[in-house]
VODORO-929443 format. One line per field, with one value per residue: residue number from 1; z negated, y, x of N, C-alpha, C, O, CB in turn; residue in one letter. Coordinates in steps of 0.05 Angstrom, whole numbers. Atoms other than C-alpha are relative to their C-alpha. Glycine has a CB too. Example, Ala and Ser with C-alpha at 12.3 -4.5 7.8 and 13.67 -1.06 7.14 Angstrom:
nr: 1  2;
nc3: 0  1;
nc2: -24  -24;
nc1: 18  -16;
cac3: -156  -143;
cac2: -90  -21;
cac1: 246  273;
cc3: 0  -14;
cc2: 24  22;
cc1: 18  -15;
oc3: -13  -18;
oc2: 24  44;
oc1: 39  -5;
cbc3: -25  29;
cbc2: 1  9;
cbc1: -20  9;
rest: a  s;
//
This chain:
nr: 1  2  3  4  5  6  7  8  9  10  11  12  13  14  15  16  17  18  19  20  21  22  23  24  25  26  27  28  29  30  31  32  33  34  35  36  37  38  39  40  41  42  43  44  45  46  47  48  49  50  51  52  53  54  55  56  57  58  59  60  61  62  63  64  65  66  67  68  69  70  71  72  73  74  75  76  77  78  79  80  81  82  83  84  85  86  87  88  89  90  91  92  93  94  95  96  97  98  99  100  101  102  103  104  105  106  107  108  109  110  111  112  113  114  115  116  117  118  119  120  121  122  123  124  125  126  127  128  129  130  131  132  133  134  135  136  137  138  139  140  141  142  143  144  145  146  147  148  149  150  151  152  153  154  155  156  157  158  159  160  161  162  163  164  165  166  167  168  169  170  171  172  173  174  175  176  177  178  179  180  181  182  183  184  185  186  187  188  189  190  191  192  193  194  195  196  197  198  199  200  201  202  203  204  205  206  207  208  209  210  211  212  213  214  215  216  217  218  219  220  221  222  223  224  225  226  227  228  229  230  231  232  233  234  235  236  237  238;
nc3: -23  1  -21  -19  -4  20  -5  27  2  -24  -11  -26  -11  -27  6  21  3  20  -15  18  27  25  -8  11  -12  0  -20  7  -22  -13  1  -21  11  -21  8  -19  5  -24  -10  19  28  11  -3  -16  15  21  -12  -9  24  9  -19  -1  -22  11  27  19  17  28  4  -7  -15  9  -17  10  24  -5  -7  -27  -5  -15  -19  -28  -11  -11  21  10  -18  7  26  -5  -4  -29  -7  -27  3  -17  -26  -10  -4  -13  -21  -24  -23  7  -2  26  15  8  23  23  8  12  29  8  12  29  10  23  -5  2  -21  -23  -24  -23  -3  22  -5  -22  10  15  -20  -26  -23  -9  -14  -29  -4  13  -19  -9  14  21  -10  -16  16  11  28  17  -5  14  29  7  -3  23  24  -4  4  28  10  -8  22  22  24  23  1  -26  1  -25  0  -19  -19  -20  -10  -29  -15  -5  20  -9  3  29  7  -7  18  27  1  4  26  20  1  15  28  10  5  26  -3  17  -19  8  -25  -2  -20  1  -5  27  -3  -4  26  20  -9  2  23  27  14  -17  13  -16  5  -7  7  12  24  0  13  4  -3  8  -19  -16  15  20  -12  -22  -22  7  19  -15  -17  17  7  -25  -7  23  14  27  9  20  -10  17;
nc2: 18  22  -2  21  3  -12  1  -4  -5  13  -7  12  -9  8  2  -17  -22  4  -13  -4  0  0  -11  12  -11  16  -8  12  9  -22  -25  -7  -14  -8  -5  -19  -5  -3  24  11  -2  26  6  24  23  6  14  26  16  8  18  24  -1  -7  11  -19  9  -1  -8  19  -8  15  -5  13  14  21  -9  8  -12  19  14  -8  -19  12  8  -25  -7  17  -11  -25  -24  -2  -23  -11  -10  -22  9  16  27  16  18  -18  14  9  -21  -11  20  22  -10  1  28  12  1  17  25  -4  -17  7  -5  -28  -13  -9  16  -18  -19  -19  -17  -18  -19  -20  -13  2  -5  25  16  3  8  26  18  -14  8  -19  -16  -22  -18  -24  3  1  25  21  -2  10  29  10  -1  20  26  4  4  26  20  -6  -6  -15  -23  -7  -16  -14  -14  -22  1  -21  -4  0  -4  -28  -7  8  29  5  -7  22  22  -6  1  28  7  -11  19  23  -8  -3  26  10  14  -8  -7  -13  -13  -16  -20  -24  -24  -6  -7  24  15  -14  0  26  16  -5  -8  -4  5  -9  15  -13  16  25  -4  -17  -25  -15  16  -14  -1  -24  -23  -9  -8  -19  7  -10  19  24  -6  -2  27  13  -9  2  -26  4  27  10  21  5;
nc1: 2  -18  -20  -2  -29  -18  -29  -12  -29  -11  -26  -5  -25  -9  -28  -8  19  22  22  23  -12  17  27  24  24  24  21  25  17  14  -15  -19  -23  -18  -28  -13  -29  -16  -13  -20  8  6  29  4  -10  20  22  -10  -4  27  11  -16  -19  -26  -1  -10  -22  9  28  21  24  23  23  24  -7  -20  -27  -6  -26  -17  17  -5  19  24  18  12  21  23  11  15  -17  -6  -17  -3  -27  -9  -7  22  -10  19  -10  4  12  27  20  10  15  -18  -15  18  5  -24  3  22  -10  -5  21  16  29  7  16  -15  -5  -6  22  -1  -23  6  20  -15  -18  14  -18  -11  20  -6  -28  -5  -14  -24  -24  -9  -22  10  16  -12  -8  24  14  -16  4  27  -1  -16  18  21  -12  -3  27  10  -6  18  -17  10  -18  -12  -24  -3  -26  -4  22  0  -27  -4  25  9  21  27  2  2  28  17  -7  9  30  6  -10  19  22  -10  -3  27  12  -10  -26  -22  -21  -25  -7  -24  6  -17  17  12  29  16  -1  17  28  13  -8  10  -24  -24  -25  -23  -25  -25  -23  8  16  24  -7  24  24  24  22  -2  12  -20  -26  0  -18  -26  -11  -7  -23  -24  -8  -7  -27  -18  -3  9  -7  19  17  23;
cac3: -332  -328  -288  -225  -215  -270  -252  -314  -318  -246  -220  -147  -110  -39  -54  -95  -83  -142  -103  -158  -230  -291  -256  -291  -260  -268  -213  -232  -189  -139  -150  -97  -119  -72  -79  -48  -43  6  49  5  -58  -65  -43  10  -34  -90  -43  -14  -85  -103  -39  -48  11  -33  -96  -156  -200  -264  -293  -276  -226  -255  -210  -236  -301  -268  -266  -192  -198  -169  -125  -49  -6  29  -37  -59  4  -17  -86  -53  -40  32  58  119  130  156  231  238  261  306  355  419  469  431  441  387  370  369  322  277  277  258  186  187  167  98  89  24  22  34  79  126  195  265  270  202  220  286  250  205  263  322  365  369  398  471  461  432  495  503  486  424  463  505  447  423  354  323  355  329  259  259  284  229  175  205  206  132  118  153  93  49  0  -69  -64  0  4  58  76  112  147  183  200  272  292  322  274  316  313  237  231  266  224  159  178  184  121  83  101  73  8  0  1  -65  -38  -84  -48  -64  -10  7  45  61  81  14  39  61  -5  -48  -5  -14  -79  -149  -175  -144  -164  -141  -135  -135  -133  -152  -211  -224  -239  -236  -245  -246  -212  -154  -200  -251  -203  -159  -92  -119  -177  -129  -82  -139  -161  -89  -79  -149  -177  -239  -281  -325  -317  -343;
cac2: -154  -222  -223  -265  -253  -241  -225  -230  -199  -221  -219  -231  -226  -228  -254  -200  -150  -145  -131  -138  -121  -140  -127  -142  -133  -157  -156  -168  -205  -156  -104  -69  -50  -12  -14  45  62  77  25  -21  -9  -83  -83  -137  -182  -176  -197  -254  -278  -279  -316  -368  -346  -322  -358  -311  -314  -302  -289  -321  -316  -339  -346  -362  -385  -432  -421  -423  -395  -458  -479  -481  -430  -479  -503  -431  -420  -479  -447  -383  -337  -312  -266  -221  -210  -148  -154  -197  -260  -287  -345  -304  -358  -375  -336  -294  -349  -402  -359  -353  -428  -443  -428  -475  -534  -503  -468  -470  -474  -405  -355  -341  -373  -346  -314  -280  -253  -225  -192  -154  -140  -128  -103  -176  -203  -187  -209  -278  -314  -265  -286  -254  -231  -185  -151  -81  -70  -56  -116  -160  -132  -146  -217  -227  -205  -248  -308  -299  -293  -359  -395  -365  -333  -309  -261  -226  -198  -145  -121  -54  -52  13  4  22  36  100  139  125  50  53  87  28  -24  11  18  -58  -65  -21  -70  -126  -88  -72  -146  -154  -181  -180  -145  -129  -80  -54  12  69  116  149  177  109  77  130  125  50  29  22  28  52  28  62  21  49  7  -56  -27  1  75  100  65  95  104  152  196  199  212  272  265  306  257  198  233  250  177  153  193  180  250  222  160  153  90  74;
cac1: -359  -327  -262  -264  -189  -137  -65  -22  48  63  134  153  218  246  316  349  293  245  181  128  145  103  36  -29  -98  -169  -222  -294  -344  -374  -321  -279  -209  -163  -87  -51  23  78  114  156  115  99  26  31  74  22  -34  7  23  -51  -67  -12  30  86  109  116  178  138  69  3  -55  -121  -181  -251  -220  -169  -94  -77  -6  27  -31  -18  -52  -99  -126  -137  -178  -222  -229  -254  -194  -186  -131  -135  -61  -27  -21  -84  -46  -101  -91  -80  -102  -166  -231  -263  -312  -257  -216  -276  -288  -216  -235  -294  -250  -237  -303  -341  -418  -447  -480  -423  -425  -412  -481  -474  -405  -430  -488  -439  -391  -437  -379  -357  -422  -406  -334  -345  -318  -260  -189  -159  -98  -141  -176  -163  -132  -200  -232  -175  -183  -258  -244  -191  -240  -294  -248  -234  -309  -321  -289  -344  -295  -311  -252  -231  -161  -153  -83  -77  -145  -132  -58  -42  -114  -142  -188  -250  -235  -223  -291  -324  -287  -304  -378  -380  -339  -389  -444  -402  -388  -462  -477  -438  -372  -312  -254  -182  -160  -91  -97  -49  -106  -124  -190  -214  -191  -225  -288  -301  -268  -297  -226  -161  -92  -28  36  106  169  131  93  24  34  -38  -105  -175  -242  -249  -292  -235  -178  -165  -133  -75  -64  -63  -15  33  33  39  104  132  121  88  103  42  0  -70;
cc3: -3  24  18  4  -23  9  -25  2  24  8  27  12  29  -3  -23  -5  -19  10  -18  -28  -22  6  -12  11  -3  20  -7  25  10  0  24  -12  23  -12  21  -8  26  9  -20  -29  -13  4  14  -15  -22  12  8  -24  -11  19  1  23  -9  -29  -20  -17  -30  -2  10  18  -9  16  -9  -23  4  7  27  8  18  21  28  11  10  -21  -13  18  -7  -26  5  4  30  5  29  1  17  27  12  4  11  19  27  23  -6  3  -28  -15  -9  -23  -25  -11  -11  -30  -9  -14  -30  -13  -24  8  -3  24  25  21  23  3  -21  4  22  -7  -14  19  28  24  11  17  30  6  -9  18  10  -16  -19  11  16  -15  -8  -29  -19  2  -13  -30  -8  2  -24  -26  2  -4  -30  -13  5  -21  -24  -26  -22  -4  27  -4  27  0  23  23  22  14  30  17  3  -20  8  -4  -30  -10  5  -18  -28  -2  -4  -28  -22  -3  -17  -30  -13  -6  -26  2  -21  17  -15  26  -2  23  -4  4  -26  2  2  -27  -20  8  -5  -27  -25  -18  20  -18  18  -9  9  -10  -16  -25  5  -15  -4  6  -9  21  17  -13  -20  12  21  21  -6  -20  15  17  -16  -8  24  7  -24  -15  -28  -7  -20  13  -20  -12;
cc2: -22  2  -25  -6  14  -5  8  2  -13  12  -14  12  -9  -1  17  23  -7  15  7  -3  2  12  -17  14  -19  12  -15  -9  23  26  4  16  5  5  17  3  1  -27  -9  1  -27  -9  -26  -25  -8  -16  -28  -19  -10  -21  -27  -1  8  -10  21  -12  1  10  -20  14  -19  8  -17  -18  -22  12  -11  8  -18  -15  9  17  -13  -9  25  9  -17  8  25  25  0  26  8  13  25  -11  -20  -30  -19  -20  13  -14  -10  24  10  -21  -23  8  0  -28  -14  -3  -19  -26  2  16  -12  3  29  11  5  -22  19  21  22  20  20  21  24  16  -2  6  -26  -17  -3  -10  -29  -20  13  -9  21  18  24  20  25  -5  -2  -25  -24  2  -10  -30  -12  0  -20  -28  -6  -5  -28  -21  4  6  13  26  4  19  12  16  19  -1  20  4  -2  4  30  6  -9  -30  -6  6  -24  -24  5  1  -29  -9  10  -19  -24  6  3  -26  -12  -15  11  4  12  10  16  20  24  26  6  7  -24  -15  12  -2  -26  -14  8  9  3  -4  10  -15  17  -18  -25  1  15  26  18  -18  17  -2  25  25  11  13  21  -10  8  -19  -25  5  3  -28  -15  6  0  26  -1  -29  -11  -20  -4  -27;
cc1: 21  19  -2  30  15  29  14  30  15  26  3  25  3  31  7  -19  -23  -24  -24  11  -21  -28  -22  -25  -23  -19  -25  -15  -16  14  18  23  19  28  13  29  15  11  21  -8  -6  -28  -4  10  -19  -23  8  4  -27  -11  15  20  27  1  12  23  -8  -29  -19  -21  -22  -24  -24  7  21  27  8  29  17  -16  6  -22  -25  -19  -13  -23  -25  -12  -16  17  8  16  -2  27  5  8  -20  7  -22  14  -5  -14  -28  -20  -7  -15  18  17  -17  -3  24  -3  -22  9  5  -22  -14  -30  -6  -13  15  4  4  -22  0  23  -6  -22  13  19  -12  18  12  -19  6  28  5  14  26  24  10  22  -9  -17  15  8  -24  -16  15  -4  -27  0  15  -17  -21  10  2  -28  -11  6  -18  15  -16  16  12  23  6  26  2  -21  3  27  1  -25  -7  -22  -28  -4  -2  -28  -18  5  -11  -30  -8  8  -19  -24  8  1  -28  -13  11  26  20  25  23  13  26  -5  18  -16  -15  -29  -17  -1  -19  -29  -14  5  -15  23  23  25  22  25  23  23  -8  -17  -26  7  -25  -24  -24  -22  3  -12  20  24  -4  19  29  14  10  25  26  10  11  30  19  5  -11  5  -20  -18  -23  3;
oc3: -11  47  8  7  -31  12  -36  7  21  8  29  10  38  1  -45  -25  -15  5  -14  -35  -25  -9  -11  13  -1  23  -8  47  -5  10  35  -23  39  -33  45  -31  47  -5  -30  -46  -37  -6  5  -15  -28  1  4  -22  -20  10  13  27  7  -45  -15  -19  -47  18  18  17  -5  18  -11  -26  -16  23  30  32  36  33  33  2  6  -17  -22  9  -7  -32  -11  2  41  -5  47  -10  36  29  35  -7  0  24  36  38  12  1  -48  -39  -31  -41  -47  -35  -23  -41  -33  -30  -44  -35  -26  28  -22  43  46  16  19  7  -15  -1  20  5  -11  15  44  47  33  31  40  29  -9  7  28  -40  -12  3  18  -4  -8  -41  -37  -17  -24  -43  -28  -15  -34  -41  -17  -16  -39  -31  -10  -22  -43  -46  -18  -14  38  -16  46  -17  47  46  45  31  42  42  -15  -28  -9  -10  -38  -27  -13  -27  -41  -23  -20  -41  -43  -25  -32  -47  -36  -22  -34  -17  -29  31  -32  43  -20  45  -27  -4  -34  -16  -10  -35  -34  -10  -8  -33  -29  -36  40  -40  42  -32  29  -33  -35  -36  25  -38  -17  26  -30  42  9  -8  -26  -1  37  16  1  -17  9  19  -7  -7  22  15  -22  -28  -43  10  -33  36  -44  -27;
oc2: -17  7  -47  -30  37  -28  30  -18  -27  37  -37  36  -29  19  14  37  -27  39  27  -23  23  29  -41  39  -43  36  -39  1  38  46  -16  38  -13  18  10  -3  -7  -47  7  -5  -29  -31  -43  -46  -31  -36  -47  -43  -32  -40  -46  -21  6  -3  31  -36  -9  21  -42  38  -43  31  -41  -40  -35  31  -36  8  -8  -34  33  16  -3  -10  24  19  -6  3  33  47  -19  47  -9  35  30  -30  -29  -47  -41  -17  14  -1  -19  47  -1  -26  -34  -8  -7  -33  -35  -23  -24  -37  -18  26  -36  16  42  -4  8  -42  44  45  46  44  44  42  47  40  -18  -3  -26  -35  -25  -15  -38  -38  2  -13  45  41  43  39  25  -25  -19  -36  -42  -19  -25  -44  -33  -19  -34  -44  -28  -21  -38  -42  -10  -7  27  45  -14  41  -2  34  11  -5  14  21  -22  1  46  -11  -18  -39  -24  -8  -31  -37  -13  -4  -35  -25  -4  -23  -35  -10  -4  -28  -34  -29  34  -15  30  -6  33  12  34  47  -8  -1  -26  -25  -2  -1  -27  -32  31  25  -11  6  3  -16  31  -24  -32  -19  30  25  38  -32  30  -14  44  48  35  30  19  -27  -5  -24  -35  -11  -6  -32  -30  -11  9  29  18  -47  -31  -17  -1  -36;
oc1: 44  11  -1  38  8  38  9  44  35  30  -3  29  -10  44  -4  -18  -36  -27  -37  24  -34  -37  -22  -25  -19  -22  -25  -11  -29  3  28  18  26  31  14  37  5  9  36  8  -7  -36  -20  -3  -23  -31  -7  0  -29  -25  5  32  46  -17  34  25  8  -39  -12  -25  -20  -31  -22  -4  29  28  11  36  31  -6  9  -45  -47  -43  -36  -43  -47  -36  -33  6  18  9  0  30  -9  23  -16  -7  -27  38  -28  -29  -42  -12  1  -9  14  22  -7  -3  21  7  -24  -5  6  -19  -18  -35  5  -19  2  16  5  -16  -4  20  0  -23  5  23  -3  11  21  -11  6  35  28  27  38  22  8  24  6  -27  40  0  -24  -26  2  -6  -29  -13  7  -16  -28  -4  -4  -30  -27  -7  -16  10  -36  6  25  19  10  29  3  -14  -3  30  -7  -23  -1  -38  -43  -26  -17  -38  -34  -14  -22  -42  -27  -6  -23  -34  -8  -6  -32  -32  2  33  19  33  20  21  28  -12  21  -7  -34  -45  -38  -22  -34  -46  -39  -10  -23  19  24  26  23  31  22  24  6  -25  -28  16  -23  -24  -23  -17  16  -3  19  37  -23  36  48  38  32  43  47  34  31  44  42  25  -9  7  -15  -27  -20  -15;
cbc3: 26  0  -12  26  27  -28  25  -19  -26  23  -20  19  -16  23  25  5  28  -29  23  6  -2  -22  31  -32  31  -28  29  -17  -10  -14  -26  24  -22  15  -3  0  -18  -6  28  4  -2  -29  15  27  -12  -13  24  16  -21  -1  28  1  21  1  -1  -18  4  -16  14  -25  31  -31  30  23  -11  23  -22  20  -25  -19  -7  17  23  18  -22  -2  29  -1  -20  -21  -18  17  -7  7  8  -14  0  25  -26  16  -2  9  8  -28  14  5  18  24  5  7  24  7  -10  24  13  -4  22  -25  -18  -7  -11  -8  6  26  0  -27  7  24  -18  -23  -1  0  -9  -23  -4  14  -16  -8  23  -2  21  -25  18  23  -25  2  -8  6  30  7  -9  20  26  -3  -4  28  14  -14  11  27  -8  -4  8  -26  -22  19  -10  6  2  12  -15  -12  -13  7  -14  29  -4  29  12  -14  15  29  -1  -9  26  21  -5  9  28  10  -2  20  23  -12  28  -23  22  -16  9  5  -2  21  23  -12  24  21  -10  -2  28  22  -5  -12  -23  13  -7  -3  14  -13  -16  -7  -22  -13  17  19  -17  -5  -14  26  -14  -18  11  -10  27  -13  -21  17  15  -25  -12  23  12  8  15  -3  -12  -11  4  16;
cbc2: 16  -27  3  7  13  -13  18  -22  -11  2  -7  3  -11  20  9  11  7  10  -17  -20  24  16  -1  0  6  -1  -6  19  -23  3  1  15  -18  26  -27  27  -22  19  5  14  17  -1  23  2  7  26  15  2  16  24  12  -23  20  31  -25  10  17  19  26  -11  -1  4  -6  -17  -12  -18  -9  12  5  -20  5  -25  15  -24  -15  23  -6  -29  5  4  -1  0  -7  20  -21  15  -12  11  -11  17  -29  10  -23  -11  -11  24  -11  -8  28  12  -15  18  28  -8  -8  14  6  17  -17  16  26  11  -21  -16  -14  -14  -16  -17  -13  -12  -14  18  19  -16  11  27  18  -12  -7  31  -8  -14  -18  -11  -15  25  22  24  -6  3  30  12  -8  16  29  3  -2  24  21  -8  3  -23  18  -17  -3  12  -17  18  -21  -2  5  26  -20  -25  -15  3  30  8  -14  18  24  -8  -5  27  11  -17  11  28  -9  -8  26  16  -19  -17  4  -21  18  -19  19  -17  9  -1  -5  23  19  -18  -1  29  6  -18  4  -26  -20  29  -31  31  -27  28  16  -16  14  -14  15  25  -27  30  0  -4  -8  -23  -24  29  12  28  -8  -10  27  16  -16  10  27  -11  22  7  -1  23  -27  3;
cbc1: 4  -15  28  -14  9  -5  8  -8  11  -20  23  -25  24  -10  16  28  -11  9  -9  -23  20  14  -2  0  5  -13  10  -17  -20  -26  17  -13  15  -9  15  -14  11  24  12  25  -25  6  -13  14  27  -10  -11  26  15  -19  0  -18  -10  6  18  -22  24  18  -5  -14  5  -5  6  -14  -23  -10  20  -20  15  14  -30  4  14  8  15  21  8  9  23  -19  26  -26  29  -24  20  24  27  -11  11  -20  -13  26  18  -1  -25  -18  -22  18  11  -27  -11  25  -6  -17  25  27  -20  7  -18  25  -11  26  -23  2  -27  3  25  -10  -20  15  29  -24  22  10  -28  -4  19  -27  -18  -3  22  9  17  -16  -9  -19  17  -17  -3  30  3  -21  14  25  -12  -11  27  13  -19  12  29  -20  23  1  21  -22  25  -24  23  28  -26  -8  19  12  -23  -9  1  -5  25  21  -10  5  30  12  -12  13  28  -10  -9  28  15  -17  7  -20  11  5  -11  19  -23  25  -30  22  -21  15  -4  13  28  9  -1  10  29  -13  7  0  4  4  0  2  20  24  17  -24  20  -1  2  6  -27  -15  -25  8  14  8  -9  -2  -20  -23  -5  -7  -24  -18  -1  25  -14  -30  28  -17  15  -26;
rest: m  t  a  l  l  s  v  e  k  l  e  a  r  h  g  l  l  h  a  v  r  d  v  s  l  e  v  a  e  g  e  t  v  a  i  v  g  a  n  g  a  g  k  t  t  l  l  r  s  i  a  g  a  h  r  p  s  g  g  r  v  v  f  a  g  e  d  v  t  r  m  p  a  h  r  r  v  k  r  g  i  a  l  v  p  e  g  r  r  l  f  p  e  l  t  v  e  e  n  l  r  v  a  a  g  v  r  r  p  g  r  w  d  v  d  a  v  l  e  v  f  p  l  l  e  p  l  r  e  k  r  a  a  s  l  s  g  g  e  q  q  a  t  a  i  g  r  a  l  m  s  n  p  r  l  l  l  l  d  e  v  s  l  g  l  a  p  v  v  v  d  a  v  y  r  s  l  a  t  l  l  e  s  g  a  t  v  l  l  v  e  q  d  l  s  r  a  l  g  v  a  d  r  v  v  c  m  l  e  g  r  f  v  l  v  g  t  p  a  e  l  t  r  e  q  v  m  e  a  y  f  g  l  r  r  s  a  a;
//
């Protein structure tokens, strides 16, 4: 498979903190890759570096054959990279529909518009005129994913989809996400819930202290192997 995204020996820092260390990853068109790891493992910094929200200190990010390492985030959106950040970051005083339409200014040609988003996330249909500040956590997460889809991305970066949500709400969000994945979307997903990650991903990557320490398909990896890598009980990497 041809790689849509290639991350090559990426390094990223927060001041003196070395958050991402010599990371290389390829994601093929239509593939779902889940990155798991404990808090502070470097997962969010990696996604932000791919999206252009954090400048790496070394290495390259290549998207659709183009080196985008130094490209600003808004230009990466126009190329087809969309990030759903941890914490959702909606405009609280805008309605659901207004939050969705915010992304229309940078949208690429494609299938995603308000109606298409509401079809995938039907829980938002009766809420389209409701202010984001009054939404539940799950409703906010669905709106944030929908807003990213409105740019018609080729690559969707999802950071901590289930964080802070009740299990029943996570179930609803992941049911909608499954519809999205079945449509052939290319997704790089950061997720602390191992069961969710193993359930939706074509490949799973475990990060520890800024490095990849385990890579494989859900069929190749046992939950015990992933848990050992997650907590640093093993140091072998694929």
